[in-house]
C-alpha positions as CSV (number, residue, x, y, z in Angstrom):
1,M,-129.6,136.8,171.8
2,K,-127.4,139.1,173.7
3,L,-129.0,141.3,176.5
4,H,-126.9,143.9,178.4
5,D,-123.8,142.0,177.0
6,R,-124.8,138.9,178.2
7,Q,-125.3,136.1,176.0
8,L,-128.6,133.8,176.5
9,G,-129.6,130.6,175.9
10,P,-129.5,127.1,177.0
11,S,-126.0,126.8,177.3
12,H,-125.3,130.1,179.3
13,P,-125.8,131.1,183.0
14,A,-129.4,132.5,183.8
15,F,-130.0,136.0,183.3
16,L,-131.8,137.0,186.1
17,I,-134.6,139.6,186.4
18,A,-135.5,141.7,189.9
19,E,-139.3,142.4,189.1
20,I,-140.0,145.8,190.6
21,G,-143.0,146.6,188.8
22,I,-144.9,149.2,190.6
23,N,-143.6,148.2,194.3
24,H,-141.6,151.7,194.5
25,N,-145.3,153.2,195.3
26,G,-144.2,156.3,193.4
27,D,-141.1,157.1,195.6
28,M,-137.9,157.2,193.3
29,V,-135.7,157.3,196.5
30,L,-137.4,153.8,197.1
31,A,-136.9,152.9,193.6
32,R,-133.4,153.2,193.4
33,A,-133.2,151.4,197.1
34,A,-134.9,148.6,195.0
35,I,-132.4,148.3,192.2
36,D,-129.4,149.0,194.7
37,A,-130.9,145.6,196.7
38,A,-131.6,143.9,193.4
39,V,-128.0,144.7,192.4
40,K,-126.7,143.2,195.7
41,A,-128.5,140.4,195.3
42,G,-126.9,139.4,191.9
43,A,-129.5,140.4,189.6
44,D,-128.5,141.0,186.2
45,A,-131.6,143.5,185.3
46,V,-134.7,145.3,186.7
47,K,-137.8,145.5,185.7
48,F,-140.5,148.2,186.1
49,Q,-143.3,148.9,184.9
50,N,-144.6,152.2,182.9
51,Y,-148.2,152.8,181.9
52,E,-150.8,155.8,181.9
53,T,-153.5,154.7,184.7
54,E,-156.4,155.2,182.3
55,D,-155.3,153.2,180.0
56,F,-156.6,150.3,181.7
57,V,-158.9,151.6,184.6
58,S,-161.8,153.4,183.4
59,D,-164.0,152.8,186.5
60,R,-162.5,154.6,189.4
61,T,-165.2,153.3,191.8
62,L,-163.0,150.2,191.7
63,T,-161.6,149.2,194.9
64,F,-158.5,146.8,196.1
65,T,-157.7,145.9,199.7
66,Y,-153.9,144.8,200.7
67,R,-152.4,144.5,204.0
68,S,-149.1,147.0,204.6
69,Q,-147.2,147.4,207.5
70,G,-149.9,145.2,209.5
71,R,-153.0,147.3,208.2
72,E,-155.6,146.6,205.9
73,I,-155.9,149.4,203.4
74,T,-158.8,149.4,200.7
75,E,-158.3,152.5,198.6
76,S,-159.1,153.2,194.9
77,Q,-157.5,151.1,192.1
78,Y,-157.3,154.2,190.2
79,E,-155.7,156.4,192.9
80,L,-153.0,153.4,193.5
81,F,-152.0,152.7,190.3
82,K,-151.8,156.8,189.6
83,R,-149.5,157.2,192.5
84,C,-147.1,154.6,190.8
85,E,-147.2,156.2,187.5
86,L,-143.4,156.9,186.2
87,S,-143.1,159.9,183.9
88,E,-140.4,159.7,181.1
89,T,-138.4,161.8,183.5
90,M,-138.7,159.4,186.2
91,L,-138.0,156.2,183.5
92,M,-134.5,158.2,182.6
93,E,-133.8,158.8,186.0
94,L,-134.0,155.0,186.7
95,A,-132.2,153.7,183.3
96,S,-129.6,156.2,184.2
97,H,-128.9,154.7,187.9
98,C,-128.7,151.1,186.5
99,A,-126.4,152.0,184.1
100,E,-124.3,153.8,187.1
101,K,-125.0,150.2,189.1
102,G,-124.0,147.9,186.0
103,T,-127.4,146.5,185.6
104,C,-129.6,146.4,183.0
105,F,-133.0,148.7,183.2
106,L,-136.3,147.1,181.5
107,S,-139.8,148.3,182.3
108,T,-143.0,146.9,180.4
109,P,-145.2,149.3,178.8
110,T,-148.5,149.6,178.4
111,G,-150.5,151.3,175.4
112,D,-148.8,153.4,172.9
113,R,-147.9,156.4,175.3
114,G,-146.0,153.6,177.3
115,V,-144.0,152.8,174.4
116,E,-143.4,156.5,173.5
117,A,-142.5,157.3,177.1
118,L,-139.5,154.7,176.6
119,V,-138.4,155.2,172.9
120,R,-138.4,158.9,172.8
121,P,-135.5,159.0,175.6
122,G,-133.9,156.7,173.7
123,I,-134.5,153.8,176.6
124,E,-132.8,150.8,174.4
125,K,-134.4,147.9,176.3
126,W,-137.8,147.0,177.4
127,L,-139.7,143.7,177.6
128,G,-142.7,142.8,176.6
129,F,-146.4,144.2,176.9
130,P,-149.3,143.5,178.9
131,G,-151.2,141.7,176.2
132,A,-149.8,138.2,177.4
133,S,-151.2,139.3,180.8
134,S,-154.9,137.3,181.4
135,T,-155.9,140.6,183.1
136,H,-155.8,142.2,179.7
137,R,-158.2,141.7,176.5
138,E,-156.5,141.0,173.4
139,D,-158.6,143.8,171.5
140,G,-158.4,146.3,174.7
141,P,-155.8,149.0,175.2
142,H,-152.4,146.8,175.0
143,R,-153.3,146.3,171.2
144,T,-152.0,149.3,170.0
145,S,-148.9,149.0,172.1
146,H,-148.3,145.9,170.7
147,D,-148.3,147.4,166.9
148,A,-146.3,150.2,168.6
149,V,-143.9,147.4,169.5
150,H,-143.5,146.2,166.2
151,R,-143.0,149.2,164.4
152,D,-139.8,149.8,166.7
153,G,-139.3,146.1,166.7
154,N,-135.4,146.5,167.0
155,R,-136.0,147.7,170.7
156,I,-137.7,144.7,172.3
157,R,-138.7,141.2,172.0
158,D,-142.2,140.8,173.5
159,R,-143.1,137.8,176.2
160,R,-144.9,135.9,173.1
161,G,-141.3,135.8,171.4
162,G,-142.3,138.5,168.7
């Protein structure tokens, strides 16, 4: 199997993927800086998450508490994830930045809309779907993303090897 012009497998060097996920906080300057830092550190690829919050957060009263810059912050899970959504335009900009830096852009979509946000602009490589995550039920919203993945299966290989 090849990814980004690199042969993958037991007899080849490790292919390092830097997980950026949602650590950009919805800030494109921070997202590009994270890509740059990953490239400088020697990563072969970077991986984001693209989703629509409504696909997996239905209860807007749920909160999340975390520490940031020495402070404890509690906020709505819905608002946290909504702030970190990447639009199709943002995904294209990040993929372009990766190409300029010579690294592979990957993203894990949720739901059909997440898959389509990668397929429509022609982003060629994306990774998995959240069905492999213990935080999602097998018959939940990601089920349609699994079906969409297999409709366009030449673009990905999911985490379960499908």
